[in-house]
PAVEXVEX-376530 format. One record per residue (C-alpha): x, y, z; residue number from 0; residue in three letters. Coordinates in pm, 1 decimal, decimal comma, always signed. Example, Ala and Ser with C-alpha at 12.3 -4.5 7.8 and 13.67 -1.06 7.14 Angstrom:
<rs>
       c1       c2       c3 fidren rolo
  +1230,0   -450,0   +780,0      0  ALA
  +1367,0   -106,0   +714,0      1  SER
</rs>
This chain:
<rs>
       c1       c2       c3 fidren rolo
  +2650,6   +197,8 +14763,0      0  MET
  +2816,6   -114,0 +14883,8      1  ALA
  +2940,6    -91,3 +15244,7      2  LYS
  +3325,7    -91,7 +15276,7      3  PRO
  +3435,5   -473,1 +15386,8      4  GLN
  +3668,6   -585,0 +15635,5      5  ILE
  +3838,4   -938,6 +15765,7      6  ILE
  +3800,6   -996,7 +16163,0      7  ASP
  +4089,6  -1235,2 +16260,9      8  LEU
  +4074,7  -1442,6 +16575,4      9  PHE
  +3673,4  -1314,8 +16576,2     10  CYS
  +3554,3  -1495,0 +16878,9     11  GLY
  +3202,6  -1444,1 +16917,3     12  CYS
  +3212,0  -1127,5 +16735,1     13  GLY
  +3224,1   -801,2 +16950,3     14  GLY
  +3483,3   -630,5 +16744,8     15  PHE
  +3250,0   -681,0 +16422,6     16  SER
  +2979,5   -578,5 +16581,7     17  LEU
  +3108,4   -255,7 +16641,2     18  GLY
  +3237,3   -237,5 +16281,5     19  ALA
  +2922,8   -312,9 +16145,3     20  HIS
  +2704,0    -46,1 +16366,3     21  LEU
  +2991,8   +181,7 +16253,2     22  ALA
  +2905,7   +126,6 +15859,5     23  GLY
  +3115,5   -146,4 +15796,9     24  PHE
  +3063,8   -517,4 +15667,9     25  LYS
  +3271,0   -813,7 +15778,7     26  THR
  +3348,0  -1014,7 +15483,1     27  ALA
  +3553,2  -1289,1 +15631,0     28  LEU
  +3612,5  -1402,7 +15992,1     29  ALA
  +3844,9  -1639,6 +16095,4     30  ILE
  +3889,1  -1814,5 +16448,5     31  ASP
  +4034,1  -2151,8 +16521,8     32  ILE
  +3781,5  -2238,8 +16790,9     33  ASP
  +3408,5  -2371,3 +16633,3     34  PRO
  +3269,9  -2320,1 +17001,7     35  ILE
  +3380,8  -1947,7 +17109,7     36  LEU
  +3313,5  -1856,8 +16743,9     37  SER
  +2958,0  -2049,5 +16706,1     38  SER
  +2800,4  -1738,7 +16813,5     39  ALA
  +2947,6  -1547,8 +16538,2     40  PHE
  +2811,3  -1786,6 +16274,1     41  ALA
  +2471,7  -1707,8 +16467,6     42  LYS
  +2462,4  -1345,1 +16485,5     43  ASN
  +2651,3  -1274,2 +16146,5     44  PHE
  +2433,8  -1504,7 +15894,4     45  PRO
  +2584,7  -1314,3 +15609,8     46  LYS
  +2954,7  -1327,7 +15682,1     47  THR
  +3179,1  -1635,9 +15575,0     48  LYS
  +3317,6  -1785,0 +15898,2     49  LEU
  +3628,3  -2016,7 +15840,5     50  ILE
  +3789,7  -2234,5 +16131,6     51  HIS
  +4140,8  -2267,0 +16062,4     52  GLU
  +4495,1  -2173,4 +16235,0     53  ASP
  +4592,4  -1820,3 +16154,4     54  LEU
  +4957,5  -1918,3 +16231,3     55  SER
  +4967,3  -2144,1 +15924,2     56  THR
  +4695,6  -1989,5 +15715,9     57  LEU
  +4787,3  -1806,3 +15400,8     58  ASN
  +4517,9  -1543,4 +15357,5     59  LEU
  +4636,6  -1402,5 +15051,8     60  ALA
  +4611,5  -1744,1 +14879,4     61  ALA
  +4226,7  -1728,9 +14956,4     62  ARG
  +3966,5  -1542,2 +14755,7     63  ILE
  +3949,8  -1185,0 +14912,9     64  ILE
  +3650,6   -968,3 +14842,2     65  PRO
  +3784,1   -658,7 +14611,6     66  GLU
  +3615,6   -380,9 +14875,9     67  ASN
  +3789,6   -477,4 +15156,7     68  VAL
  +3925,6   -192,7 +15357,9     69  VAL
  +4045,6   -295,8 +15681,5     70  GLY
  +4171,0   -578,7 +15925,7     71  ILE
  +4069,6   -605,1 +16282,0     72  ILE
  +4120,0   -865,8 +16538,2     73  GLY
  +4244,0   -957,9 +16917,6     74  GLY
  +4522,4  -1196,5 +16891,3     75  PRO
  +4495,9  -1454,7 +17184,8     76  PRO
  +4601,6  -1254,4 +17508,1     77  CYS
  +4659,3  -1521,1 +17776,9     78  GLN
  +5040,4  -1527,4 +17733,7     79  GLY
  +5047,8  -1151,7 +17808,8     80  PHE
  +4765,4  -1127,6 +18051,5     81  SER
  +4913,9  -1034,5 +18403,9     82  VAL
  +4612,6  -1243,0 +18527,5     83  MET
  +4778,8  -1540,9 +18405,4     84  GLY
  +5089,4  -1688,1 +18417,4     85  ARG
  +5266,1  -1483,7 +18152,4     86  ARG
  +5442,0  -1787,2 +17979,0     87  GLU
  +5718,9  -1640,3 +17764,7     88  LYS
  +5686,3  -1945,5 +17550,5     89  ASN
  +5327,1  -1966,9 +17531,6     90  ASP
  +5256,5  -2039,2 +17137,6     91  PRO
  +4988,4  -1826,1 +17148,5     92  ARG
  +5226,3  -1530,1 +17190,7     93  ASN
  +5334,4  -1562,0 +16820,2     94  LYS
  +4987,9  -1495,7 +16673,7     95  LEU
  +5059,9  -1124,0 +16721,3     96  VAL
  +5320,9  -1160,5 +16454,7     97  SER
  +5077,4  -1353,5 +16244,8     98  HIS
  +4825,4  -1069,6 +16272,1     99  PHE
  +5076,6   -799,1 +16102,1    100  PHE
  +5199,4  -1081,7 +15840,3    101  ARG
  +4821,9  -1120,9 +15751,3    102  HIS
  +4802,7   -747,0 +15695,8    103  VAL
  +5096,3   -723,7 +15482,5    104  MET
  +4992,0  -1002,9 +15291,0    105  GLU
  +4600,9   -801,0 +15206,8    106  VAL
  +4759,9   -465,7 +15213,7    107  GLU
  +4432,5   -322,4 +15367,2    108  PRO
  +4391,6    +55,3 +15410,0    109  ALA
  +4377,7    +39,3 +15795,0    110  PHE
  +4377,1   -224,4 +16061,5    111  PHE
  +4313,2   -214,8 +16412,1    112  VAL
  +4500,1   -467,4 +16669,5    113  MET
  +4350,7   -515,1 +17024,3    114  GLU
  +4519,8   -696,8 +17294,7    115  ASN
  +4545,4   -679,2 +17692,2    116  VAL
  +4741,0   -392,1 +17866,8    117  PRO
  +5022,5   -678,0 +17962,7    118  GLY
  +5145,7   -647,2 +17630,5    119  ILE
  +5317,4   -367,3 +17713,7    120  LEU
  +5550,8   -453,1 +17952,7    121  SER
  +5863,7   -730,6 +17964,6    122  GLY
  +5891,3  -1006,6 +17692,6    123  ASP
  +5567,6   -949,3 +17589,2    124  ALA
  +5670,1   -595,4 +17472,6    125  TYR
  +5974,6   -699,1 +17290,7    126  LYS
  +5739,7   -972,2 +17100,1    127  THR
  +5498,8   -668,8 +16997,1    128  LEU
  +5799,5   -458,3 +16894,3    129  GLN
  +5954,8   -712,3 +16681,1    130  LYS
  +5609,9   -823,2 +16501,4    131  ALA
  +5567,5   -447,0 +16426,5    132  LEU
  +5876,6   -460,9 +16216,4    133  THR
  +5714,9   -679,4 +15994,8    134  LEU
  +5504,5   -369,8 +15880,3    135  LEU
  +5794,6   -198,9 +15739,1    136  GLY
  +5705,1   +170,4 +15614,6    137  ASN
  +5379,2   +105,8 +15470,4    138  ARG
  +5177,9   +234,2 +15747,0    139  TYR
  +5153,9   +501,3 +15995,2    140  GLU
  +5095,9   +362,0 +16333,7    141  ILE
  +4923,0   +511,4 +16618,3    142  VAL
  +4985,3   +343,3 +16929,5    143  GLY
  +5010,5   +145,6 +17112,4    144  PRO
  +4746,7   +320,7 +17354,4    145  ILE
  +4555,5   +242,2 +17640,3    146  LYS
  +4160,5   +248,9 +17635,3    147  VAL
  +3903,1   +196,6 +17845,0    148  ASN
  +3535,0    +53,7 +17753,7    149  ALA
  +3404,7   +254,4 +18007,9    150  ALA
  +3494,7   +554,0 +17852,1    151  ASP
  +3332,8   +515,9 +17548,0    152  PHE
  +2975,0   +394,0 +17713,3    153  GLY
  +3011,5    +33,5 +17846,8    154  ALA
  +2927,8    -17,5 +18201,6    155  ALA
  +3230,6   -189,4 +18285,5    156  THR
  +3617,8   -150,0 +18350,8    157  LEU
  +3748,5   -286,2 +18061,0    158  ARG
  +4132,5   -157,8 +17961,2    159  THR
  +4269,4   -265,6 +17667,1    160  ARG
  +4571,6   -182,6 +17428,4    161  VAL
  +4480,2    -86,8 +17053,3    162  LEU
  +4734,5    -27,2 +16760,7    163  ILE
  +4580,8   +132,9 +16464,2    164  LEU
  +4785,8   +143,0 +16135,8    165  GLY
  +4665,6   +335,5 +15810,0    166  PHE
  +4818,4   +351,6 +15464,8    167  ASP
  +4850,9   +712,1 +15403,6    168  PRO
  +4780,1   +667,9 +15023,7    169  LYS
  +4442,2   +521,5 +15104,3    170  LYS
  +4316,3   +737,8 +15404,8    171  MET
  +4383,6  +1032,8 +15685,5    172  ARG
  +4534,1   +861,6 +15983,0    173  PRO
  +4333,9   +874,8 +16303,0    174  ILE
  +4513,4  +1132,8 +16535,2    175  LYS
  +4523,3  +1051,6 +16930,1    176  LEU
  +4300,3  +1368,2 +17004,2    177  GLU
  +4044,6  +1211,9 +16771,8    178  GLU
  +4039,8   +921,6 +17008,0    179  ILE
  +4035,0  +1103,6 +17329,4    180  ASP
  +3730,1  +1334,5 +17168,5    181  ALA
  +3526,9  +1026,5 +17094,4    182  ALA
  +3492,3   +943,6 +17463,5    183  LYS
  +3140,5   +931,5 +17604,0    184  ASN
  +3183,5  +1208,1 +17898,7    185  ARG
  +2840,2  +1062,6 +18018,1    186  MET
  +2959,6   +729,0 +18210,8    187  ARG
  +2709,6   +448,4 +18247,0    188  SER
  +2694,3   +231,7 +18568,4    189  ASN
  +2545,3   -113,1 +18681,7    190  VAL
  +2243,1    +30,3 +18727,9    191  LYS
  +2193,9   +193,6 +18397,1    192  ASP
  +2308,6   -192,6 +18229,4    193  ALA
  +2113,8   -415,9 +18382,0    194  ILE
  +1835,4   -249,8 +18646,5    195  PHE
  +1546,9   -353,9 +18393,5    196  ASP
  +1647,5   -715,9 +18362,3    197  LEU
  +1437,8   -989,1 +18505,0    198  PRO
  +1585,5  -1242,2 +18758,4    199  SER
  +1717,2  -1587,2 +18609,6    200  PRO
  +1462,2  -1850,8 +18566,6    201  LYS
  +1515,6  -2193,1 +18354,5    202  ASP
  +1237,1  -2216,7 +18077,7    203  LEU
  +1439,5  -2450,3 +17871,9    204  ARG
  +1310,3  -2761,8 +17761,6    205  ASP
  +1442,0  -3003,5 +17514,9    206  ASP
  +1287,4  -2850,3 +17198,9    207  LYS
  +1458,9  -2520,9 +17302,9    208  LYS
  +1821,0  -2412,9 +17214,4    209  GLU
  +1801,4  -2104,8 +17446,1    210  PHE
  +1575,3  -1964,0 +17718,4    211  ASP
  +1357,5  -1703,1 +17659,2    212  TRP
  +1206,9  -1489,9 +17873,5    213  ILE
   +941,6  -1188,6 +17889,1    214  ASP
  +1118,1   -859,0 +17904,2    215  TYR
  +1035,2   -475,9 +17891,7    216  SER
  +1310,7   -248,4 +17866,9    217  PRO
  +1351,1    +50,0 +18067,2    218  ALA
  +1303,8   +393,8 +17969,4    219  ASN
  +1704,9   +454,3 +17965,1    220  GLY
  +1956,4   +521,0 +17679,5    221  MET
  +2165,0   +196,9 +17766,2    222  TYR
  +1832,6    -21,6 +17783,0    223  SER
  +1692,1   +161,0 +17465,8    224  ILE
  +1995,5    +76,0 +17270,4    225  LYS
  +2008,1   -280,0 +17375,8    226  ALA
  +1676,0   -349,3 +17304,4    227  ALA
  +1676,9   -221,3 +16924,5    228  LYS
  +1652,3   -463,3 +16639,1    229  LEU
  +1973,1   -539,3 +16466,6    230  PRO
  +2073,7   -361,4 +16130,3    231  PRO
  +1992,5   -561,5 +15825,6    232  ALA
  +2173,3   -855,6 +15768,7    233  GLY
  +2265,8   -931,1 +16121,7    234  LEU
  +2090,8  -1135,6 +16422,4    235  GLY
  +2002,0  -1508,1 +16484,3    236  TYR
  +1635,6  -1513,2 +16299,9    237  PRO
  +1487,7  -1706,6 +16608,1    238  ALA
  +1637,8  -1440,1 +16832,3    239  ALA
  +1508,1  -1152,7 +16628,0    240  ILE
  +1168,2  -1349,4 +16624,9    241  LYS
  +1152,5  -1373,7 +16999,0    242  GLN
  +1301,2   -995,7 +17078,5    243  LEU
   +972,8   -864,5 +16844,2    244  LYS
   +767,2  -1060,7 +17068,7    245  ASN
   +924,8   -928,0 +17403,9    246  GLY
  +1153,1  -1196,7 +17461,6    247  LYS
  +1530,1  -1225,2 +17525,5    248  ILE
  +1760,0  -1512,3 +17605,9    249  SER
  +2049,5  -1561,0 +17879,2    250  GLY
  +1874,6  -1603,5 +18189,2    251  PHE
  +1982,8  -1931,7 +18317,6    252  LEU
  +2020,2  -1966,8 +18671,4    253  PRO
  +2314,9  -2071,3 +18870,3    254  THR
  +2255,8  -2293,4 +19157,2    255  THR
  +2445,4  -2202,6 +19503,5    256  HIS
  +2435,4  -2409,2 +19796,5    257  SER
  +2261,6  -2300,1 +20110,3    258  GLU
  +2632,6  -2175,5 +20269,1    259  LEU
  +2706,6  -1976,3 +19975,8    260  VAL
  +2368,2  -1786,6 +19952,4    261  GLU
  +2416,3  -1705,6 +20303,3    262  LYS
  +2754,0  -1537,8 +20284,7    263  ARG
  +2623,0  -1343,7 +19944,4    264  TYR
  +2324,5  -1216,7 +20127,0    265  VAL
  +2523,7  -1077,5 +20425,6    266  ALA
  +2783,8   -936,4 +20152,9    267  LEU
  +2752,6   -556,5 +20141,6    268  LYS
  +2778,7   -386,1 +19784,5    269  PRO
  +3126,0   -313,9 +19660,7    270  GLY
  +3246,9   -617,2 +19918,2    271  ALA
  +3454,3   -932,6 +19817,2    272  THR
  +3340,1  -1268,0 +19919,9    273  ASP
  +3631,8  -1411,3 +20127,8    274  PRO
  +3584,1  -1782,0 +19978,3    275  VAL
  +3461,4  -1743,4 +19625,5    276  SER
  +3661,4  -1391,1 +19567,1    277  ARG
  +3342,6  -1290,4 +19405,5    278  ALA
  +3277,2   -917,8 +19443,5    279  SER
  +2892,1   -765,8 +19462,9    280  ARG
  +2828,5   -503,1 +19232,6    281  LEU
  +2712,4   -169,2 +19328,2    282  GLU
  +2450,4    +30,6 +19159,1    283  TRP
  +2604,6   +331,0 +19111,1    284  SER
  +2970,5   +217,6 +19025,0    285  GLU
  +3104,0    +15,5 +18694,0    286  LEU
  +3141,0   -340,4 +18686,9    287  CYS
  +3503,2   -476,6 +18740,7    288  SER
  +3658,2   -641,2 +18411,2    289  THR
  +3464,4   -946,7 +18292,9    290  LEU
  +3738,8  -1260,0 +18260,5    291  ARG
  +3707,4  -1547,8 +18022,5    292  ALA
  +3825,1  -1843,2 +18240,4    293  GLY
  +3976,3  -2113,1 +18058,6    294  THR
  +3928,1  -2363,8 +17771,5    295  GLY
  +3934,9  -2758,5 +17832,4    296  SER
  +4312,8  -2709,6 +17694,8    297  ASP
  +4416,1  -2526,1 +17997,8    298  LYS
  +4191,3  -2678,7 +18262,7    299  GLY
  +3849,6  -2558,7 +18214,7    300  SER
  +3868,4  -2314,6 +18474,0    301  TYR
  +3553,2  -2085,9 +18510,4    302  GLN
  +3614,2  -1697,8 +18595,3    303  SER
  +3486,3  -1541,6 +18921,5    304  VAL
  +3172,6  -1372,2 +18824,8    305  ARG
  +3017,6  -1053,4 +18986,7    306  PRO
  +2750,7  -1096,9 +19239,8    307  ILE
  +2434,0   -922,0 +19151,7    308  HIS
  +2382,2   -587,0 +19347,8    309  PRO
  +2091,9   -671,6 +19579,8    310  VAL
  +2009,0  -1063,7 +19499,5    311  GLU
  +2228,4  -1305,8 +19633,9    312  SER
  +2347,8  -1495,8 +19322,9    313  ARG
  +2615,6  -1440,2 +19044,3    314  VAL
  +2505,3  -1253,2 +18749,6    315  ILE
  +2316,6  -1434,2 +18454,6    316  THR
  +2484,4  -1429,5 +18069,2    317  VAL
  +2232,2  -1175,9 +17954,8    318  ARG
  +2345,8   -928,8 +18262,4    319  GLU
  +2715,8   -978,1 +18158,5    320  ALA
  +2613,3   -908,6 +17817,5    321  ALA
  +2486,7   -588,7 +17875,6    322  ARG
  +2755,1   -502,4 +18101,4    323  LEU
  +2989,3   -559,8 +17834,5    324  GLN
  +2763,5   -356,4 +17565,4    325  GLY
  +2634,6   -626,6 +17358,3    326  PHE
  +2259,2   -570,2 +17246,6    327  PRO
  +1986,7   -812,9 +17358,0    328  ASP
  +1919,4   -958,9 +17044,5    329  TRP
  +2299,8  -1117,8 +16997,7    330  PHE
  +2299,5  -1501,7 +17141,8    331  VAL
  +2588,2  -1662,4 +17273,4    332  PHE
  +2607,4  -2032,0 +17372,0    333  HIS
  +2331,5  -2296,2 +17520,3    334  PRO
  +2556,7  -2346,6 +17797,9    335  THR
  +2647,5  -2082,4 +18055,3    336  LYS
  +3040,5  -2165,6 +18080,7    337  TRP
  +3100,8  -2113,8 +17681,3    338  HIS
  +2875,1  -1771,2 +17713,7    339  SER
  +3069,3  -1626,6 +17978,6    340  PHE
  +3377,4  -1745,7 +17785,5    341  ARG
  +3289,6  -1552,6 +17507,3    342  MET
  +3189,8  -1220,0 +17664,5    343  ILE
  +3521,7  -1238,3 +17860,8    344  GLY
  +3703,4  -1288,7 +17574,2    345  ASN
  +3553,2  -1024,4 +17347,4    346  SER
  +3594,5   -666,8 +17261,8    347  VAL
  +3340,8   -453,7 +17401,0    348  SER
  +3104,5   -336,9 +17116,2    349  PRO
  +3094,7    +15,2 +17265,0    350  TYR
  +3448,5    +42,1 +17212,0    351  LEU
  +3493,6    -93,9 +16869,4    352  SER
  +3183,5   +121,5 +16716,2    353  GLU
  +3354,5   +412,2 +16864,7    354  ALA
  +3680,5   +364,3 +16711,3    355  ILE
  +3543,1   +207,2 +16374,1    356  MET
  +3344,0   +524,1 +16329,0    357  CYS
  +3635,2   +731,3 +16363,6    358  LEU
  +3795,3   +554,5 +16093,6    359  ILE
  +3502,2   +557,2 +15858,2    360  ALA
  +3486,2   +919,8 +15875,8    361  SER
  +3855,7   +925,5 +15753,6    362  ASN
  +3833,0   +661,1 +15452,8    363  ILE
  +3891,6   +876,0 +15116,1    364  LYS
  +3720,4   +791,7 +14823,4    365  ARG
  +3965,5   +604,9 +14617,6    366  ALA
  +3999,3   +310,6 +14318,6    367  LYS
  +4087,8    +69,2 +14528,2    368  LYS
  +3919,6   +153,2 +14887,9    369  VAL
  +3558,4   +204,5 +14734,7    370  GLY
  +3358,7   +529,6 +14797,9    371  ALA
  +3259,7   +550,2 +15162,7    372  PHE
  +3257,5   +877,2 +15331,0    373  VAL
</rs>
């Protein structure tokens, strides 16, 4: 039986799509304007058609849409809404929320899920959202906006986001808020669960290697075991799958700190914040703070502050950030750390995505236009 297919708008590296695939969907089409930040999507989802276009001008309805597309997911760029940024009222990216709903109405799927930052619920950002929602008319039953935290669904990081879900009642039964609450993982993970078994950073690359590969044996814990699983059929970068089968994973390039910085980090207690870099030392028994993306070259190429390892005098590695966010070990990012951290910081946690998409999958009815999926 063919899997129900979805379209991923503003796909980035693919955190949202990964959760959808794990829930039984297949991403038929992914779209993002940034070829660098979506380069990981191309590697990890080799069976998905990825196009690089501006979603504010794209006419999605004019494209050939697979017949079995049942949903649209996506997280329009949030920088103009984030309370951590300048919240620029006239940031052109703010209008992309309206274009998300425009594409929904062009395709008319059975459902959609939009993700964004909590800042979208206040001030001018909320006015933008309310205006965008009017594009939907009465076609969809709307659930949200609701705040959710990836930590409540199993990820080892605090990451509060806003979801808006829409359902065509003619094609499926809408999810209720109490169903989302019931899907939460009552056993929270922590930093130790996520990264305790990962090796320390080491640069093993040479000119012939795109990524570094380090020997690794997962600990006997639920978080590690899930991360170390091979990908479902059709997913994964072939080189990464081969390496994982041989007990190797990537993402351990070291960050060089000056002697003075290392001295400060050595003296920093768990949970404390370095007064100069503003980086906080992680605690084994706690959750990681929200991992942030930094900015692209168009906004000054600022790197986000990375947390400091719980016991080592260094910031976390790409693989440690990926684990904390909920990505599996076969998932590769970018050969450079800067782009990799931007990908992770911009992503939807796969733990959150999988939980929400599993709920949706269970509610899709058998219908001619939707395709059989229970």
